[in-house]
C-alpha angles and dihedrals in degrees: 000000000000089000091047090052091051092050091045091051092048092052092044091051095045091047094052091046090051092048094049092047092047091052091048093048095043088058091051110094095204091055093045096046091048089052090050091050092049090047090051091051089049094048092047090046095051097041091040089056090047088050093056094045087056092046092048088057096048105037137048123254090253092056091046089051094051091047095049090047091053092047091050090046091051090050091048097049094040090048092049089049092060098069089200092298090128091057091041092053092053089051102042108024099077091060099033116125091208103039097163092051092048091049093045094048090047090053094045096049092044094049092049091048091047091053091049095045094046092046091052090050091051090053092050101035095106090056098040102041115358095186088065093052092105088081087076092050095103140359094258093060092047094050092045091049091052093045092051089053091050094046092047090052090047090051092053093049092046091052088053093051092052091046091048091049089050091245101123091144086080090056090052092048093048094048091045094053095041093047092051092047089048088063091068095046098084091053090050092050091050091049094055093045 
């Protein structure tokens, strides 16, 4: 019985320590925002893996190769359009006196740069990556390509604004919804041909 009491006291003490630490940490915005960002990464990883499994079953290896090239290209061009504004917003937005002006100017600069960068790529696509030359085939593809680069850039800046404002829960919700919706996209594309 003496041993049982010691074990019981250890579990009681560790349980109360866990509960008190959990309450402290859950009220800490740095901790909770870090957890939300880690969860959003986990959700995107699991659902992204599922997305590619679905695509591998529905499409040829050539089509998957073109799709992954376009996704990588989109990330590269959108990332180069940011000029570090996303990191700068996280650093300076919480203490900015004119928050709206800073956010609006960041969006404006990044959108203009995204248009310029994607247009330059469209001009040089046949020299840089001839297999992706089909994106210059008609005006719809060109406009869609530029819009996707702009939207990807806007998404990165928006994430930074929410992170800077210590509202990473919105980032988790957005990526959860978009990742779930993305799972249906391959089936939709197959159905329309």
